[in-house]
C-alpha positions as CSV (number, residue, x, y, z in Angstrom):
1,M,-3.5,-48.7,57.2
2,F,-1.4,-49.9,54.2
3,Q,2.3,-48.8,54.3
4,R,4.8,-48.9,51.4
5,S,8.0,-50.8,52.1
6,R,11.2,-48.8,52.2
7,A,12.6,-51.0,49.4
8,A,9.8,-49.9,47.0
9,V,10.5,-46.3,47.9
10,T,14.2,-46.7,47.2
11,I,13.9,-48.7,43.9
12,L,11.4,-46.3,42.3
13,P,13.9,-43.3,42.1
14,I,16.7,-45.6,40.9
15,F,14.4,-47.0,38.2
16,I,13.5,-43.4,37.1
17,L,17.2,-42.4,37.1
18,L,18.3,-45.4,34.9
19,T,15.4,-44.7,32.5
20,S,16.4,-41.1,32.2
21,F,20.0,-42.1,31.3
22,C,18.7,-44.6,28.6
23,L,16.5,-41.9,27.1
24,A,19.4,-39.5,27.1
25,D,21.5,-41.9,25.0
26,V,18.7,-42.2,22.4
27,G,19.5,-40.1,19.4
28,K,23.3,-39.9,20.0
29,T,25.1,-40.8,16.9
30,G,28.7,-41.1,15.8
31,T,30.4,-38.4,13.7
32,I,33.0,-39.5,11.1
33,S,36.1,-37.4,10.8
34,V,39.3,-37.9,8.7
35,D,42.8,-36.4,9.1
36,H,42.8,-35.5,5.4
37,R,40.5,-36.2,2.5
38,F,43.1,-35.9,-0.4
39,H,46.5,-37.5,-0.9
40,D,48.9,-36.7,-3.8
41,F,51.3,-39.5,-4.6
42,G,52.9,-37.2,-7.2
43,Y,55.1,-38.8,-9.9
44,V,55.1,-42.6,-9.7
45,P,56.3,-45.4,-12.0
46,M,54.0,-47.8,-13.8
47,D,53.0,-51.2,-12.6
48,Y,53.8,-50.8,-8.9
49,R,51.8,-50.9,-5.7
50,F,51.6,-47.8,-3.5
51,V,50.3,-47.5,0.0
52,H,48.7,-44.6,1.9
53,I,47.0,-44.5,5.3
54,F,44.1,-42.2,6.3
55,V,43.1,-41.9,10.0
56,I,39.4,-42.2,10.6
57,S,38.0,-40.8,13.9
58,N,34.7,-40.7,15.7
59,T,34.1,-37.2,17.0
60,G,30.5,-37.7,17.9
61,Q,28.7,-38.8,21.1
62,G,27.5,-42.2,19.9
63,D,29.0,-45.2,18.3
64,L,30.2,-44.9,14.7
65,L,29.6,-47.9,12.4
66,I,31.6,-48.2,9.2
67,E,29.2,-50.1,7.0
68,K,31.2,-50.5,3.8
69,I,34.0,-49.0,1.8
70,T,34.0,-48.8,-2.0
71,S,36.4,-47.6,-4.7
72,N,35.6,-46.3,-8.2
73,C,38.4,-48.4,-9.6
74,D,39.6,-52.0,-9.2
75,C,43.1,-50.5,-9.0
76,T,42.5,-49.4,-5.5
77,S,41.7,-51.6,-2.5
78,A,41.0,-50.4,1.0
79,N,41.2,-52.1,4.4
80,I,40.1,-50.6,7.7
81,A,41.4,-51.9,11.0
82,D,38.1,-51.3,13.0
83,T,34.5,-50.9,11.8
84,L,33.0,-49.9,15.1
85,L,34.4,-46.8,16.8
86,K,33.4,-45.6,20.2
87,P,33.3,-41.8,20.8
88,G,36.8,-40.5,20.7
89,D,38.3,-43.6,19.0
90,S,40.3,-43.7,15.8
91,T,41.4,-46.3,13.3
92,E,43.5,-46.6,10.2
93,L,42.2,-46.9,6.6
94,R,44.9,-48.4,4.5
95,I,44.7,-48.1,0.7
96,L,46.7,-50.0,-1.8
97,F,46.9,-48.5,-5.3
98,H,48.2,-50.5,-8.2
99,T,49.4,-48.4,-11.2
100,R,49.2,-51.2,-13.7
101,D,47.4,-50.3,-17.0
102,Y,47.4,-46.6,-16.3
103,Y,49.4,-43.7,-17.6
104,G,49.5,-39.9,-16.9
105,L,47.5,-37.9,-14.5
106,T,45.1,-40.2,-12.6
107,N,42.5,-39.4,-9.9
108,R,40.7,-42.1,-7.9
109,K,38.0,-42.0,-5.3
110,I,37.2,-44.1,-2.2
111,T,33.8,-43.8,-0.5
112,I,33.2,-44.6,3.2
113,Y,29.6,-45.5,4.2
114,S,28.7,-45.1,7.8
115,N,25.8,-44.5,10.2
116,D,26.8,-40.8,10.5
117,P,23.4,-39.0,9.6
118,E,25.2,-35.9,8.5
119,H,27.8,-37.7,6.4
120,P,26.5,-41.1,5.4
121,E,28.9,-41.1,2.5
122,L,32.4,-39.6,2.9
123,E,34.6,-39.4,-0.2
124,L,38.4,-39.6,-0.1
125,T,40.5,-39.1,-3.2
126,H,44.1,-39.7,-4.3
127,S,46.0,-38.4,-7.3
128,S,49.1,-39.5,-9.1
129,N,51.1,-38.8,-12.3
130,I,51.9,-42.3,-13.6
131,G,54.9,-43.2,-15.9
132,I,55.9,-39.5,-16.3
133,F,59.1,-38.1,-14.8
134,S,59.8,-34.7,-13.4
135,K,62.0,-32.5,-15.6
136,E,63.7,-30.9,-12.5
137,Y,64.0,-33.6,-9.9
138,L,64.6,-37.4,-9.9
139,V,64.8,-40.3,-7.5
140,R,66.9,-43.3,-8.4
141,P,66.1,-46.2,-8.4
142,V,62.4,-45.7,-8.9
143,S,61.5,-48.5,-6.5
144,V,63.0,-50.4,-3.5
145,F,62.7,-54.1,-3.0
146,F,64.0,-55.9,0.1
147,L,64.6,-59.7,0.4
148,P,65.0,-61.3,3.8
149,K,68.1,-60.3,5.8
150,S,68.7,-57.3,3.6
151,S,71.2,-54.8,4.9
152,G,69.3,-51.8,3.5
153,K,69.6,-49.9,0.2
154,D,70.4,-46.4,-0.9
155,I,68.2,-44.1,-3.1
156,T,69.6,-41.0,-4.7
157,L,67.6,-37.7,-4.8
158,I,68.8,-35.7,-7.8
159,N,68.4,-32.0,-8.4
160,I,68.7,-31.3,-12.1
161,T,68.2,-27.6,-11.8
162,K,70.9,-25.0,-11.2
163,N,69.4,-23.8,-7.9
164,E,69.6,-25.3,-4.4
165,I,66.5,-27.1,-3.3
166,T,65.2,-28.2,0.1
167,Y,63.4,-31.5,0.5
168,D,61.4,-33.5,3.1
169,L,60.8,-37.3,3.2
170,E,57.2,-38.4,4.0
171,I,57.2,-42.0,5.3
172,S,54.3,-44.3,5.4
173,R,52.4,-44.6,8.8
174,D,53.0,-48.4,8.8
175,S,56.7,-47.8,9.6
176,L,58.0,-50.8,7.8
177,Y,61.4,-49.1,7.3
178,T,63.7,-46.4,8.7
179,L,65.7,-43.6,7.1
180,N,69.0,-42.1,7.9
181,K,67.7,-38.6,7.0
182,H,64.3,-37.0,6.8
183,S,65.1,-33.6,5.3
184,G,67.9,-31.5,3.8
185,K,69.2,-29.4,1.0
186,I,70.6,-30.4,-2.4
187,S,72.8,-28.0,-4.5
188,G,72.0,-27.5,-8.2
189,G,73.2,-30.4,-10.3
190,Q,73.9,-32.5,-7.3
191,G,72.4,-35.6,-5.6
192,Q,71.7,-36.7,-2.0
193,L,72.0,-40.4,-0.8
194,I,69.2,-41.6,1.5
195,H,69.6,-45.0,3.2
196,V,66.5,-47.1,3.6
197,Q,66.5,-49.9,6.1
198,P,63.7,-52.4,6.6
199,R,62.7,-52.9,10.3
200,E,64.1,-56.0,11.9
201,D,60.8,-56.8,13.6
202,T,58.9,-57.1,10.4
203,K,56.5,-60.1,10.5
204,K,56.7,-63.0,8.0
205,G,55.1,-62.2,4.6
206,T,55.1,-59.8,1.7
207,F,54.5,-56.2,2.5
208,Y,54.0,-53.0,0.4
209,S,54.7,-49.5,1.6
210,S,55.7,-46.1,0.1
211,L,58.2,-43.3,0.5
212,T,57.4,-39.8,-0.8
213,V,60.0,-37.2,-1.5
214,I,58.8,-33.6,-1.4
215,F,60.9,-31.1,-3.2
216,H,60.0,-27.6,-2.0
217,S,59.8,-26.0,-5.4
218,E,57.2,-23.7,-6.8
219,P,54.9,-25.5,-7.4
220,E,55.8,-28.3,-5.0
221,T,57.1,-31.5,-6.6
222,R,56.2,-34.9,-5.1
223,I,57.8,-38.2,-6.1
224,T,56.7,-41.5,-4.5
225,V,58.9,-44.5,-4.4
226,P,57.2,-47.9,-3.9
227,V,58.7,-50.1,-1.2
228,K,58.3,-53.9,-1.2
229,I,59.5,-56.0,1.7
230,V,59.6,-59.8,1.7
231,S,60.3,-61.5,5.1
232,Y,60.5,-65.3,5.7
C-alpha cells in the first residue's frame, strides 16, 4: 500500500497558510492623510522666499506610493522626503514659495498624486497677502538674514492699536533657528523684541525658512517673516 511521507503532510498545510496570507494582502492599499490642507502665510513682503512644511501620512493597510507632486504656479516648488510610505509611516512635504512678481491676495495650489484609490489626487493650498502691510500690527524688519557665525538678530513686533494684544510665534518645522520667546502680550502703541538665533549645528549651504507672528485680533492677523541662513 502506498503511504504519504510525513514531510508531504507537513508541507501542505504550511503552503496553504502562506497562500492565504498572500491572498489576504491582495487589495490592501495605502491611504493618504495630511495634518492640514491649507496654510495661510498672512502678510508677506515682495520678492522673498517662504517655507512651509506639510506632514503626509499613510493611514491605510497597504503601501502608499507618492507618484508625483505638481504646482499650479512656478512660484512654488515642493520636495518630499519619502515617496514610499509603509502603513503608519509619515514624511514631510516642504514647499518653497517665492513672492517675486506678485502683489496682493494670492492663492496657490499643490496637487499630490498617489496610489490611494479613494484620493488619487490630493490638493493642498496656501494663501498670502503680498506687498501689503497690516494697518494695526507690524513686524520690523520684514526679513531676517544670517551670515556665518552670526550672533542672532532681533525683530520687533509692533502694536499700532490702542488696545493690548496677545500673540504667538509659529516657527517652521525645520527648526533652523531658536527664539527667546514664543508668546506674550503687547500693550497698545508698544513693541516687543524677539531674539532670533540660528542653530549652531546648521549644515553648510544656503537655507530658507519662515517665522509667522499670529496676532490674536478679530479677525486673526498673521505676518510671516522670511528667514535666510548662509552657513560656510
